[in-house]
C-alpha positions in Angstrom: 0.0 0.0 0.0 2.9 2.4 0.7 4.4 1.7 -2.7 0.9 2.2 -4.3 0.4 5.4 -2.4 3.8 6.7 -3.5 3.1 5.9 -7.2 -0.3 7.6 -7.1 1.2 10.6 -5.3 3.9 10.8 -7.9 1.3 10.7 -10.7 -0.7 13.3 -9.0 2.3 15.6 -8.5 3.3 15.1 -12.2 -0.2 15.8 -13.3 -0.4 18.9 -11.2 3.0 20.2 -12.6 1.9 19.5 -16.2 -1.5 21.2 -15.5 0.2 24.2 -14.0 2.7 24.4 -16.9 -0.1 24.1 -19.4 -2.1 26.8 -17.6 1.0 29.1 -17.6 1.5 28.5 -21.3 -2.1 29.1 -22.1 -2.1 32.3 -20.0 0.9 33.7 -21.9 -0.5 32.7 -25.3 -3.9 34.1 -24.6 -2.4 37.3 -23.3 -0.1 37.6 -26.4 -3.0 36.8 -28.8 -5.3 39.3 -27.2 -2.7 41.9 -27.4 -1.9 41.1 -31.0 -5.6 41.1 -31.9 -6.2 44.4 -30.1 -3.1 46.0 -31.7 -4.2 44.9 -35.2 -7.8 46.1 -34.6 -6.5 49.4 -33.3 -4.2 49.9 -36.4 -7.1 49.0 -38.7 -9.4 51.4 -37.0 -6.9 54.2 -36.9 -6.3 53.7 -40.6 -10.0 53.8 -41.4 -10.5 56.9 -39.3 -7.6 58.6 -41.2 -9.1 57.6 -44.5 -12.4 59.1 -43.6 -10.9 62.3 -42.4 -8.8 62.5 -45.5 -11.9 62.1 -47.7 -13.8 64.8 -45.8 -10.8 67.2 -46.0 -10.5 66.4 -49.7 -14.2 67.2 -50.2 -13.7 70.7 -48.7 -10.7 71.3 -51.0 -12.5 70.1 -54.1 -15.6 72.2 -53.2 -13.5 75.4 -52.7 -11.7 74.7 -56.0 -14.9 74.6 -58.0 -15.5 78.3 -57.3 -14.5 80.6 -60.1 -14.9 84.3 -59.5 -17.4 83.8 -56.8 -20.1 86.3 -56.2 -19.8 87.0 -52.5 -23.3 88.2 -52.0 -25.1 85.1 -53.2 -27.4 83.1 -50.9 -27.5 80.4 -53.5 -23.8 80.0 -53.8 -23.9 76.3 -53.2 -26.5 75.6 -55.9 -23.9 74.7 -58.6 -22.1 72.5 -56.1 -25.0 70.4 -54.9 -24.5 67.5 -57.2 -20.7 67.5 -56.6 -21.1 67.7 -52.8 -23.6 64.9 -52.6 -21.6 62.8 -55.1 -19.0 62.2 -52.4 -21.7 60.6 -50.2 -20.1 62.0 -47.0 -22.0 62.2 -43.8 -21.7 65.9 -43.2 -24.3 67.6 -41.0 -24.3 71.0 -42.7 -22.4 72.4 -45.7 -22.2 76.2 -45.7 -21.0 79.2 -47.6 -19.5 81.9 -45.3 -18.9 85.1 -47.2 -16.4 87.7 -46.0 -18.5 90.9 -46.3 -17.4 94.5 -46.2 -19.5 97.0 -44.2 -21.0 98.5 -47.3 -22.1 95.0 -48.4 -24.2 94.1 -45.4 -27.4 95.8 -46.5 -27.3 94.0 -49.9 -26.6 90.8 -48.2 -29.7 91.1 -46.0 -31.8 91.7 -49.0 -30.3 88.7 -50.8 -31.0 86.5 -47.8 -34.6 87.7 -47.6 -35.0 87.2 -51.4 -33.7 83.6 -51.0 -36.6 82.8 -48.6 -34.7 82.5 -45.4 -36.9 83.4 -42.4 -34.5 85.7 -40.6 -32.4 87.8 -43.1 -31.0 90.2 -40.4 -27.3 90.3 -39.9 -26.7 89.1 -36.3 -24.1 87.5 -34.1 -23.3 83.9 -33.7 -25.6 83.7 -30.7 -28.5 85.1 -32.7 -28.3 88.7 -31.3 -29.1 91.5 -33.8 -26.2 93.6 -35.1 -26.3 97.3 -36.4 -24.7 97.4 -39.8 -23.9 101.1 -39.3 -21.7 100.2 -36.4 -19.6 97.6 -38.3 -16.4 99.1 -39.7 -14.4 96.0 -40.7 -15.1 93.0 -42.9 -17.0 90.2 -41.1 -17.7 86.6 -41.9 -21.5 85.9 -42.5 -23.2 82.6 -43.3 -25.2 83.2 -46.6 -26.0 79.7 -47.8 -26.2 76.1 -46.5 -27.1 72.5 -47.3 -29.3 70.8 -46.6 -32.1 73.3 -46.1 -34.5 72.3 -43.4 -36.7 74.0 -40.8 -33.7 73.8 -38.4 -31.0 75.0 -40.8 -33.0 77.8 -42.5 -32.7 80.0 -39.4 -28.9 80.0 -39.6 -28.1 82.2 -42.6 -27.3 85.8 -41.6 -25.2 84.9 -38.6 -21.8 86.3 -38.2 -19.1 84.1 -36.6 -16.5 86.8 -35.9 -17.2 86.7 -32.2 -17.6 82.9 -32.0 -14.5 81.7 -30.2 -14.3 78.4 -32.0 -15.5 79.3 -35.6 -13.7 82.7 -35.5 -10.4 81.0 -34.7 -10.9 78.4 -37.4 -11.8 81.1 -40.1 -8.9 83.3 -39.1 -6.5 80.5 -39.3 -7.9 79.4 -42.7 -7.6 83.0 -44.0 -4.0 83.3 -42.8 -2.8 79.8 -43.9 -4.9 79.8 -47.0 -5.7 76.1 -46.6 -8.4 73.9 -45.2 -8.5 74.1 -41.4 -10.5 72.1 -38.8 -12.1 73.7 -35.8 -12.0 72.5 -32.2 -14.9 70.2 -31.1 -18.0 72.3 -30.9 -21.8 71.7 -30.6 -23.4 71.8 -34.1 -26.6 73.6 -35.2 -27.4 74.9 -31.7 -25.9 75.1 -28.2 -27.3 71.6 -27.3 -26.6 70.0 -30.7 -24.3 67.0 -31.3 -20.6 67.6 -30.7 -18.7 67.8 -34.0 -15.9 69.3 -35.9 -16.1 71.9 -38.7 -13.6 72.0 -41.6 -13.3 75.3 -43.5 -11.7 75.7 -46.9 -10.9 79.2 -48.1 -12.2 80.4 -51.5 -9.7 82.6 -53.2 -10.7 84.3 -56.5 -8.2 84.3 -59.3 -5.7 87.1 -59.0 -6.7 87.8 -55.3 -4.6 87.3 -52.2 -7.4 87.2 -49.7 -10.2 84.7 -49.6 -13.7 85.9 -50.6 -15.3 83.4 -48.2 -15.2 79.9 -47.0 -16.8 76.6 -47.8 -17.5 74.7 -44.5 -18.5 71.2 -43.7 -19.7 70.1 -40.3 -19.3 66.5 -39.1 -20.5 64.7 -36.0 -17.5 63.6 -33.9 -18.9 60.2 -33.2 -19.1 59.2 -36.9 -15.6 60.5 -37.5 -14.3 58.4 -34.7 -16.2 55.2 -35.8 -17.3 54.5 -32.3 -20.8 53.0 -32.9 -19.6 49.4 -33.0 -20.9 47.1 -30.4 -18.7 44.3 -31.6 -15.4 46.2 -31.4 -12.7 45.2 -29.0 -12.3 48.7 -27.7 -13.9 52.1 -27.2 -12.4 55.2 -28.8 -11.8 58.6 -27.1 -10.6 61.8 -28.8 -8.2 64.0 -26.9 -9.6 67.6 -26.9 -6.8 69.8 -28.2 -8.2 72.8 -26.3 -8.6 71.1 -22.9 -5.5 69.6 -21.3 -6.2 66.5 -19.3 -9.6 65.9 -20.9 -10.9 63.8 -23.7 -14.1 63.3 -25.7 -15.7 59.8 -25.7 -18.8 58.6 -27.5 -21.1 55.8 -26.3 -22.8 53.2 -28.5 -25.6 55.6 -29.2 -23.2 58.2 -30.6 -23.6 60.7 -27.7 -20.3 62.4 -27.1 -19.3 63.5 -23.6 -16.2 65.0 -21.9 -14.3 63.2 -19.2 -11.2 63.8 -17.3 -8.2 61.6 -18.1 -7.4 61.3 -14.5 -10.8 59.8 -13.7 -10.3 56.7 -15.9 -7.7 54.1 -16.6 -4.9 54.7 -19.0 -5.7 53.8 -22.6 -4.5 50.5 -24.1 -3.0 52.4 -27.0 -2.7 55.8 -28.6 -2.8 56.7 -32.3 -2.3 60.1 -34.1 -4.5 61.2 -37.0 -4.3 64.4 -39.1 -7.3 66.4 -40.1 -7.7 70.1 -41.0 -4.1 70.9 -40.6 -3.7 69.6 -37.0 -3.0 66.3 -35.2 -5.5 64.5 -33.1 -4.9 61.9 -30.5 -7.2 58.8 -30.5 -7.2 56.9 -27.2 -8.2 53.2 -27.4 -9.6 51.5 -24.3 -10.0 47.7 -24.4 -13.5 46.6 -23.5 -12.3 43.4 -22.0 -9.5 42.9 -19.5 -7.1 40.7 -21.4 -5.1 39.8 -18.3 -8.2 38.7 -16.4 -9.5 36.8 -19.4 -6.1 35.0 -19.8 -6.2 34.2 -16.1 -9.7 32.8 -16.3 -8.7 30.7 -19.4 -5.6 29.5 -17.5 -7.8 28.6 -14.5 -10.1 26.6 -16.7 -7.2 24.8 -18.3 -5.7 24.1 -14.9 -9.0 22.8 -13.6 -9.4 20.5 -16.6 -5.8 19.3 -16.1 -6.4 18.7 -12.4 -9.7 16.9 -13.2 -8.0 14.7 -15.7 -5.1 14.0 -13.2 -7.7 13.1 -10.5 -9.4 10.8 -13.0 -6.1 9.1 -14.0 -5.0 8.8 -10.4 -8.4 7.4 -9.4 -8.5 4.9 -12.3 -4.9 3.9 -11.7 -5.5 3.5 -7.9 -8.7 1.5 -8.6 -7.0 -0.9 -11.0 -3.8 -1.1 -8.9 -5.9 -1.7 -5.7 -7.9 -4.4 -7.4 -4.7 -6.0 -8.7 -3.1 -5.7 -5.2 -6.2 -7.2 -3.6 -6.3 -10.0 -6.1 -2.6 -10.6 -5.5 -3.2 -10.7 -1.8 -6.1 -13.1 -2.2 -3.8 -15.3 -4.3 -1.1 -15.0 -1.6 -3.7 -15.9 1.1 -4.9 -18.8 -1.0 -1.4 -20.0 -1.5 -0.6 -19.6 2.2 -3.8 -21.3 3.1 -3.0 -24.2 0.9 0.5 -24.4 2.3 -0.9 -24.3 5.8 -3.5 -26.9 4.9 -0.8 -29.1 3.6 1.2 -28.6 6.7 -1.9 -29.3 8.9 -2.6 -32.4 7.0 1.0 -33.6 7.3 0.9 -32.8 11.0 -2.5 -34.4 11.4 -1.2 -37.5 9.6 1.8 -37.6 11.9 -0.3 -37.3 15.0 -3.0 -39.7 13.8 -0.3 -42.2 13.0 1.2 -41.7 16.5 -2.2 -42.0 18.1 -3.0 -45.1 16.1 0.3 -46.6 17.0 -0.4 -45.9 20.6 -3.9 -47.4 20.3 -2.5 -50.4 18.5 0.0 -50.9 21.2 -2.8 -50.5 23.8 -5.0 -53.0 22.1 -2.2 -55.5 21.5 -0.9 -55.3 25.1 -4.3 -55.3 26.7 -5.8 -58.2 24.7 -2.8 -60.4 25.0 -3.2 -64.2 24.8 -4.6 -65.6 28.0 -5.8 -62.3 29.5 -9.1 -62.1 31.3 -11.5 -60.8 28.8 -13.6 -58.8 31.2 -10.7 -57.1 32.8 -9.0 -56.5 29.4 -12.2 -54.9 28.1 -12.4 -52.5 31.0 -8.8 -51.6 30.7 -9.0 -51.1 27.0 -12.1 -48.9 27.3 -10.4 -46.8 30.0 -7.1 -46.4 28.2 -8.9 -45.4 24.9 -11.1 -43.1 27.0 -8.0 -41.5 28.5 -6.5 -41.1 25.0 -9.8 -39.5 23.8 -9.9 -37.1 26.7 -6.4 -35.8 26.0 -7.1 -35.4 22.3 -10.2 -33.4 23.2 -8.2 -31.2 25.5 -5.5 -30.7 22.8 -8.1 -29.8 20.2 -9.6 -27.2 22.5 -6.2 -25.6 22.9 -5.4 -25.9 19.2 -2.7 -28.4 20.1 -0.8 -25.8 22.0 -0.5 -28.0 25.1 -2.6 -29.0 28.0 -2.7 -27.8 31.6 -1.3 -30.6 33.7 -4.1 -30.4 36.3 -6.6 -30.8 33.5 -5.4 -34.4 33.0 -6.8 -35.4 36.3 -10.5 -34.9 35.3 -13.0 -37.5 36.6 -14.1 -38.5 33.1 -10.7 -39.8 32.2 -9.0 -40.9 35.6 -10.6 -43.5 37.8 -11.2 -42.3 41.4 -10.2 -38.8 40.6 -12.0 -37.5 43.6 -9.6 -39.5 45.8 -6.5 -37.9 44.3 -4.9 -34.9 46.0 -3.2 -32.9 43.2 -0.6 -30.2 43.9 1.9 -28.5 41.8 2.4 -25.5 39.4 -0.2 -25.4 36.7 2.2 -25.8 33.8 1.1 -26.5 30.2 2.7 -29.7 28.9 3.2 -30.5 25.2 0.9 -32.7 23.2 3.3 -35.6 23.2 3.9 -35.3 26.9 0.1 -34.9 27.5 -0.6 -38.2 25.7 2.1 -40.1 27.7 1.1 -38.5 31.1 -2.6 -39.2 30.5 -2.0 -42.9 29.9 0.4 -42.9 32.9 -2.1 -41.3 35.2 -4.8 -43.7 34.1 -2.6 -46.8 34.6 -1.6 -45.6 38.1 -5.2 -44.7 39.1 -6.7 -47.9 37.6 -4.6 -50.2 39.7 -5.2 -48.3 43.0 -8.8 -49.6 43.4 -7.6 -53.1 44.4 -7.4 -52.0 48.0 -11.1 -51.5 48.2 -11.7 -55.3 48.1 -8.8 -56.1 50.5 -8.9 -53.3 53.0 -12.0 -51.7 54.6 -10.9 -48.2 53.8 -10.1 -46.3 50.7 -6.5 -45.7 49.7 -5.4 -42.1 49.9 -3.6 -40.9 46.7 -1.4 -37.8 46.2 0.0 -36.6 43.0 2.4 -33.7 43.1 5.1 -32.2 40.9 7.7 -29.5 41.1 10.1 -27.7 38.8 13.6 -27.2 40.0 16.6 -25.5 38.4 16.8 -22.5 36.1 16.8 -21.9 32.4 17.8 -24.9 30.3 18.6 -26.9 33.5 15.0 -26.9 34.7 13.8 -30.4 35.8 10.3 -31.7 36.1 9.8 -33.9 39.2 6.6 -36.0 39.5 5.6 -38.1 42.5 2.6 -40.5 42.8 2.0 -42.0 46.2 -0.8 -44.4 47.2 -1.3 -44.6 51.0 -3.1 -47.4 52.8 -1.8 -49.9 50.3 1.0 -52.5 50.1 2.6 -54.9 47.7 0.2 -57.5 49.1 -3.0 -55.5 48.7 -2.3 -53.6 45.5 -3.2 -55.2 42.3 -0.2 -56.0 40.2 0.4 -53.8 37.2 -0.4 -55.3 33.8 2.3 -56.0 31.2 1.3 -52.9 29.3 1.2 -50.9 32.5 4.7 -52.0 33.5 6.0 -51.1 30.0 4.3 -47.7 30.1 5.5 -46.9 33.7 9.1 -48.1 33.3 9.9 -47.5 29.7 7.4 -45.7 27.4 6.6 -42.7 29.6 10.2 -42.0 30.7 11.5 -42.4 27.2 8.7 -40.1 25.7 9.7 -37.4 28.2 13.5 -38.1 28.0 13.7 -38.8 31.6 13.8 -41.7 34.2 11.3 -43.4 36.4 11.2 -45.6 39.4 8.5 -47.3 41.5 8.7 -48.9 44.9 6.7 -49.8 48.1 7.2 -48.2 51.5 5.8 -49.5 54.7 2.5 -47.6 54.1 2.4 -46.7 50.5 3.1 -47.3 46.8 5.3 -44.7 45.2 6.0 -43.9 41.5 8.5 -41.1 40.6 9.3 -39.6 37.2 12.0 -37.1 36.5 12.4 -35.4 33.1 13.8 -32.2 31.5 11.3 -29.3 31.4 12.2 -28.6 27.8 10.9 -32.0 26.8 7.8 -31.8 29.0 6.9 -28.4 27.6 8.5 -28.9 24.1 8.5 -25.3 22.7 9.5 -26.5 19.3 6.3 -28.5 18.9 4.3 -25.6 20.2 5.9 -23.1 17.8 5.3 -25.4 14.9 1.6 -25.8 15.9 1.3 -22.0 16.5 2.5 -21.3 12.9 0.1 -23.8 11.5 -2.9 -22.5 13.5 -2.0 -18.8 12.9 -4.2 -16.9 10.4 -2.7 -16.4 7.0 -1.8 -12.8 6.4 -0.8 -11.3 3.0 2.6 -9.7 2.5 2.7 -6.0 2.8 2.8 -4.0 -0.5 
């Protein structure tokens, strides 16, 4: 199991490392791909914005170049250009003709505006306040014509933009530089109108050095920035050239608002575009956090890797555990069969010994000329003694028998008359068989005194252990009182052989028997290592122990 756990742990560690490495690689690749995709999308967008701005600036230049000897006081100045202007299909909000009028031309200009059908022909300021022509002493820039003409735009002709801070600066610069110029971002049509940019192209008559007026085109800032794209990877902001630290940003509905650069995050990239003689900064803000997205993708990859690792470890562990369990079952089976073989061999050995003893008992008991009744009783008793000791050994799994247990009434005649003393030692199986027959033979011959003497013999059986270690000696003494050589029944041939030869030889000791004045004595001395026989007990213990599989 330790080896299996180590292998599974190694696989899990390897899977975790590979999953982490894969997640790390995916994180870097996703981050790099997102950055490349964002950079390419920004470059494409900036290029498209520049192309749109170039087209609109070109339209203003072309429109101004179509004028030849322009009539300054003409409210229908754009009439010849309508087809050319709309042919470009640009998305301008208003195209206008702003004439540079001298003070003596203001009255004629008012009449022309009125004659063209515009509702308010008066010359007035950019905020729609009336102006007194008599008080004007220098040329002013007045809107005389525009496209398209609608209810909202028809009210614009007649306005002067000299005092408009945005349009005046644009027209002054166009007049000075004599080229198309873009204005700062400004509300179009009215104060709350959409934020846009106006480009003005000066119209210079042939042979003149000063422009007679300006062709203007107004564009909404949101369309110029190409911001209305829900599927884009970024949002676009225009840095306001007039406001340091601020920028203009359009939402998906095209509404442009101003925000402080300090309030938001830094842009992912900046691009510069040119329009109307000035540079504009486009700030690109990624709509998705590429770092977070890469981290999420890496987490998913790592989770998948960990899940696969867990599945592999679980499957490997399941298969390995089943194989290990099967191997253990096979080992247990092999061990069981080996133990069974050993048990059978041991059983055969012991059965042969028992049968040999029984054969000897039967042969010696039923010898030629023996009294059949006496022989039958002795045979039954001896076999019963053998059966009793075998039962005791089976109960202890052949680990030996307590010596006092051999003196039970069911196996020893007149057991109630025997006074047993001595340490309760456990003797080996071989010793138990010999001692059981020995005790039976001694007890079975002690009842003769009942018929010859009017009192029962008193019997004592005691044993002691002397010495230490390997020198320990087992000393057994059997003494029958109230008996004598004349009253005690003589031992049978089998009994004499058992007492004098079989039992001592089985225990590796010596025996002697004799009569005293008042008793019959039998003494047996043998080494304790033979009586206990630890070798036999260890062998039996190994056979009876449960089979355990080897550790993995």
